[in-house]
C-alpha positions as CSV (number, residue, x, y, z in Angstrom):
1,X,-11.8,10.3,3.2
2,X,-12.9,7.8,1.3
3,X,-10.5,8.3,-1.9
4,X,-11.2,4.7,-4.0
5,X,-7.3,3.2,-4.0
6,X,-6.3,-0.1,-4.4
7,X,-3.4,-1.3,-2.3
8,X,-3.3,-4.7,-3.6
9,X,0.1,-4.1,-4.0
10,X,2.0,-1.1,-2.8
11,X,5.6,0.2,-4.3
12,X,7.7,1.3,-1.6
13,X,10.6,3.0,-3.2
14,X,14.3,2.2,-2.1
15,X,17.5,3.7,-1.7
16,X,19.1,3.9,-5.3
17,X,20.1,5.2,-8.0
18,X,17.2,8.0,-9.1
19,X,17.2,7.0,-12.4
20,X,16.5,3.5,-11.5
21,X,13.7,4.2,-8.9
22,X,12.0,6.0,-11.8
23,X,12.0,3.0,-14.1
24,X,11.1,0.1,-11.2
25,X,8.4,2.3,-10.0
26,X,6.7,2.8,-14.0
27,X,7.2,-1.0,-14.6
28,X,5.3,-1.6,-11.5
29,X,2.7,0.9,-11.8
30,X,2.7,-0.3,-15.5
31,X,2.0,-4.2,-14.6
32,X,-0.9,-3.0,-11.5
33,X,0.7,-1.4,-8.6
34,X,-2.2,0.6,-7.1
35,X,0.2,3.3,-5.5
36,X,4.0,4.0,-5.1
37,X,5.7,5.4,-2.3
38,X,8.7,7.8,-2.9
39,X,10.5,6.7,0.4
40,X,14.1,6.4,-0.7
41,X,16.0,6.7,2.9
42,X,18.9,8.7,3.1
43,X,17.5,11.7,1.4
44,X,17.5,15.1,1.6
45,X,14.3,17.0,1.3
46,X,15.9,18.9,-2.4
47,X,16.8,15.3,-3.4
48,X,13.5,13.9,-2.6
49,X,11.4,16.6,-4.2
50,X,13.0,15.8,-7.5
51,X,13.0,12.2,-6.9
52,X,9.2,12.5,-6.3
53,X,8.7,15.2,-9.3
54,X,10.5,12.2,-11.7
55,X,8.4,9.4,-9.9
56,X,4.3,11.1,-9.8
57,X,5.1,12.1,-13.9
58,X,6.6,9.0,-15.4
59,X,4.4,6.8,-13.6
60,X,1.2,8.9,-14.1
61,X,1.9,8.9,-17.8
62,X,1.7,5.1,-17.9
63,X,-0.8,4.7,-15.7
64,X,-3.0,7.7,-14.3
65,X,-5.0,5.9,-11.6
66,X,-1.6,4.5,-9.5
67,X,-1.4,6.8,-6.9
68,X,2.2,8.6,-6.0
69,X,2.6,9.3,-2.1
70,X,5.6,10.7,-0.8
71,X,7.1,9.4,2.3
72,X,6.8,11.7,6.1
73,X,7.5,15.3,3.8
74,X,4.3,17.0,3.6
75,X,6.3,20.4,2.9
76,X,7.6,17.9,-0.2
77,X,3.8,16.7,-0.9
78,X,2.7,20.1,-0.9
79,X,4.7,22.0,-3.1
80,X,4.6,19.6,-5.6
81,X,0.6,19.5,-5.2
82,X,1.0,23.5,-5.5
83,X,3.0,22.9,-8.5
84,X,0.2,20.9,-10.3
85,X,2.8,17.6,-10.1
86,X,0.5,14.1,-9.7
87,X,1.7,13.6,-6.1
88,X,-1.3,12.0,-4.8
89,X,-0.3,13.0,-0.6
90,X,1.8,11.6,2.2
91,X,2.6,8.4,3.9
92,X,3.5,9.8,7.9
93,X,5.1,7.9,10.3
94,X,4.3,8.4,14.4
95,X,6.9,10.9,14.4
96,X,5.7,13.0,11.3
97,X,3.3,16.3,11.6
98,X,-0.1,14.9,13.0
99,X,-3.0,13.8,10.7
100,X,-5.2,16.3,11.4
101,X,-2.4,19.3,10.8
102,X,-1.7,17.2,7.2
103,X,-4.7,16.5,6.3
104,X,-6.2,20.3,7.3
105,X,-3.3,21.6,4.8
106,X,-4.1,19.0,1.7
107,X,-7.4,19.2,1.9
108,X,-10.0,16.3,1.6
109,X,-8.9,14.7,-2.1
110,X,-5.6,13.9,-1.1
111,X,-4.2,10.6,0.8
112,X,-3.0,10.0,3.8
113,X,-1.4,6.7,5.3
114,X,0.0,6.5,8.9
115,X,2.1,3.6,10.1
116,X,1.0,1.6,13.1
117,X,1.8,-1.9,13.6
118,X,0.6,-2.7,17.4
119,X,-3.4,-2.8,18.9
120,X,-2.6,0.7,20.3
121,X,-1.3,3.0,17.5
122,X,-4.4,0.6,15.4
123,X,-6.4,2.0,18.0
124,X,-5.1,5.1,18.0
125,X,-5.2,5.9,14.5
126,X,-9.2,4.6,14.8
127,X,-9.3,8.2,16.6
128,X,-8.4,9.6,13.7
129,X,-10.2,7.9,11.4
130,X,-11.7,10.7,10.1
131,X,-8.6,12.1,8.5
132,X,-6.7,9.3,7.5
133,X,-7.8,6.9,4.1
134,X,-5.3,3.8,5.2
135,X,-2.4,2.5,7.4
136,X,0.3,0.4,6.9
137,X,0.4,-2.1,9.4
138,X,4.1,-3.3,10.2
139,X,6.4,-5.6,10.8
140,X,5.3,-8.2,8.7
141,X,8.9,-9.8,9.6
142,X,12.4,-8.0,10.6
143,X,13.2,-6.0,7.4
144,X,16.4,-4.5,7.0
145,X,15.2,-1.9,4.9
146,X,13.4,-0.1,8.0
147,X,14.1,-0.3,11.7
148,X,10.6,0.0,13.7
149,X,11.7,-1.1,16.9
150,X,8.1,-3.1,16.8
151,X,7.8,-7.1,17.3
152,X,6.6,-8.2,13.7
153,X,3.5,-9.5,13.2
154,X,3.0,-12.6,11.6
155,X,0.6,-14.1,9.7
156,X,-1.3,-15.3,13.0
157,X,-1.1,-11.2,14.1
158,X,-3.0,-9.2,11.3
159,X,-6.4,-10.9,11.5
160,X,-7.2,-9.3,15.4
161,X,-5.1,-6.0,14.0
162,X,-7.7,-6.1,10.7
163,X,-10.9,-6.5,12.8
164,X,-9.8,-3.9,15.1
165,X,-8.8,-1.5,12.6
166,X,-11.6,1.2,11.0
167,X,-9.5,1.5,8.0
168,X,-8.0,-0.2,5.1
169,X,-4.9,-2.5,6.4
170,X,-1.9,-2.5,4.4
171,X,1.1,-5.5,5.6
172,X,4.7,-4.4,5.3
173,X,8.0,-5.5,6.7
174,X,9.9,-7.9,4.1
175,X,6.9,-8.8,2.7
176,X,7.4,-11.1,-0.6
177,X,5.1,-11.7,-3.5
178,X,5.1,-15.3,-2.8
179,X,3.0,-14.2,1.1
180,X,0.6,-12.1,-1.3
181,X,-2.1,-15.0,-1.1
182,X,-1.4,-15.9,2.8
183,X,-1.7,-11.8,4.0
184,X,-4.9,-11.2,1.8
185,X,-6.3,-14.1,3.4
186,X,-6.0,-12.9,6.9
187,X,-8.1,-9.5,6.2
188,X,-5.7,-6.8,4.8
189,X,-6.4,-5.0,2.0
190,X,-2.9,-4.7,0.5
191,X,0.6,-5.6,0.9
192,X,3.9,-3.4,0.5
193,X,7.2,-4.4,-1.1
194,X,10.4,-2.6,-0.4
195,X,13.5,-5.1,-1.6
196,X,11.2,-7.8,-3.0
197,X,9.7,-5.5,-6.2
198,X,13.2,-3.3,-6.3
199,X,15.9,-5.9,-6.7
200,X,13.6,-8.0,-8.8
201,X,14.5,-8.9,-12.2
202,X,11.4,-7.9,-13.9
203,X,9.0,-5.8,-11.3
204,X,6.1,-5.7,-13.6
205,X,6.1,-10.0,-13.0
206,X,6.9,-9.5,-9.3
207,X,3.7,-7.3,-9.5
208,X,1.9,-9.8,-11.8
209,X,2.7,-12.5,-9.0
210,X,1.3,-10.2,-6.1
211,X,-1.9,-9.5,-7.9
212,X,-2.9,-12.9,-8.6
213,X,-2.0,-14.2,-5.3
214,X,-3.7,-11.9,-3.6
215,X,-6.8,-12.0,-5.8
216,X,-7.0,-16.1,-4.7
217,X,-6.3,-15.0,-1.2
């Protein structure tokens, strides 16, 4: 919907102790991560609400331009936005509420992302490009974090998908900081990392490595 977002380094939170999830999000945002998605599956709606609230408030305090998104749960995002919590929007999967319905409820200023990863899914996302902001496109590699059932895209697969997409493309799926330069060269707008940031000894340094690599690419 035309909202300016820095997708170059995109943190997706991992299932872990909430305190560590918040701490990792803060350290990544402070280092320049443009987006934080609160996923942390498996998790109840109540726990996701509490975690998303804590992450959004903490991230906004240290990096007001970093956007916090809720994974899958439109109801959680709506409830928090209604309370004034700085939740920027949602990232939706193929089996979640349709993106047009989400846009109607969230309004024009929210960020909505959609999971894809094949030519067919990217083409389908183009049909709703007027109501979403970007697509997540993966898996780059097979990921132990999430089994999408889709074949890995690899470096060689992204240029075709980027050319096909009418929307910014964010690569995801076991992406490592050292992959950022090569992935940027394929034309993607950003890379999403889960374990590579969450399990890093220094998440901020890992974000800096991603940004340096992406800028070179």
